C-alpha positions in Angstrom: 141.6 151.5 20.8 138.9 153.8 19.4 139.1 157.3 20.8 135.9 159.4 20.7 136.3 163.2 20.8 134.5 165.6 23.2 132.8 167.0 20.1 131.4 163.6 19.2 130.2 163.0 22.8 128.6 166.5 22.8 126.9 165.7 19.5 125.4 162.5 20.9 124.5 164.2 24.2 122.5 166.9 22.4 120.6 164.4 20.3 119.9 161.9 23.2 119.2 164.4 26.0 115.9 162.8 26.7 117.3 159.3 26.9 118.8 158.6 30.4 120.6 155.4 29.4 122.4 157.2 26.6 123.4 160.0 28.9 124.7 157.4 31.4 126.7 155.7 28.7 128.2 159.1 27.5 129.2 159.9 31.1 131.0 156.5 31.3 132.7 157.3 28.0 133.9 160.6 29.4 135.1 158.9 32.5 137.1 156.6 30.3 138.7 159.6 28.5 137.0 158.8 25.2 138.1 155.2 25.0 135.1 153.6 23.4 136.1 150.0 24.0 136.9 150.6 27.7 133.6 152.4 28.2 131.7 149.6 26.4 133.2 146.9 28.6 132.4 148.9 31.8 128.8 149.4 30.5 128.5 145.8 29.6 129.4 144.7 33.1 126.9 147.1 34.5 124.3 145.6 32.2 125.0 142.1 33.5 127.0 141.1 30.4 130.3 139.3 30.5 132.2 140.7 27.6 135.1 138.8 26.1 137.8 141.3 27.3 140.5 139.2 25.6 138.8 139.8 22.2 139.9 143.3 21.2 136.9 143.5 18.7 134.2 142.7 21.3 132.3 145.9 20.5 132.6 145.3 16.8 131.1 141.8 17.2 128.2 143.2 19.2 127.6 145.9 16.6 127.6 143.3 13.8 125.1 141.3 15.7 122.9 144.4 15.6 123.6 145.2 12.0 120.2 144.0 10.7 118.4 146.5 13.0 120.8 149.4 12.6 120.9 149.2 8.8 117.2 149.0 8.2 116.1 150.9 5.1 113.8 153.2 7.2 116.7 154.2 9.4 119.4 154.5 6.8 118.9 158.3 6.1 119.2 159.1 9.8 122.2 156.8 10.1 123.9 158.5 7.1 123.2 162.0 8.4 124.4 161.3 11.9 120.9 161.6 13.5 120.8 159.0 16.2 117.8 160.2 18.2 115.6 157.5 16.7 118.1 154.8 16.2 119.6 154.5 19.7 116.2 154.0 21.5 115.1 151.6 18.7 118.3 149.6 19.1 118.0 149.7 22.9 114.5 148.3 22.9 115.6 145.3 20.8 116.6 142.0 22.4 119.9 142.2 20.6 121.6 145.1 22.4 121.4 146.0 26.1 120.1 149.5 26.7 123.4 150.8 28.1 125.3 149.5 25.1 123.1 151.1 22.3 125.1 154.4 22.4 128.6 152.8 22.3 127.4 150.5 19.4 126.2 153.5 17.5 129.4 155.4 18.1 131.3 152.3 16.8 129.1 152.3 13.7 129.7 156.1 13.2 133.4 155.5 13.4 133.3 152.7 10.9 131.2 154.7 8.5 127.5 153.9 7.9 128.0 152.9 4.3 130.9 150.6 5.1 129.2 149.1 8.1 125.9 148.4 6.3 127.4 147.4 2.9 127.3 143.6 3.6 123.5 143.8 4.0 122.8 146.1 1.0 122.1 143.2 -1.5 119.5 141.8 1.0 117.8 145.2 1.6 
């Protein structure tokens, strides 16, 4: 279980205040008492997805599917500096990640560490 703090939620909320889907995702995360995986499953169901609940790394698998978008060179500085205001909407408009799941995916990446998460793609970029 990945627990997200109120401070982390507030950080995302301040950056994504103009993005309704992100605010909705953050509210669900608060309702789930900061449990990132539980919130992501609830949001996936709302988005019409059928997450593999038995797979404890379901959110990680989704994040890795989006890795090529998240770790793009032009987004890397924002990612490393914790600036998600451009990355979350960009990810949400892709066909890889449902709008409601873009924020939990970015929180997962933040928790993994941007460099560690993006490292497998570094030789390709």
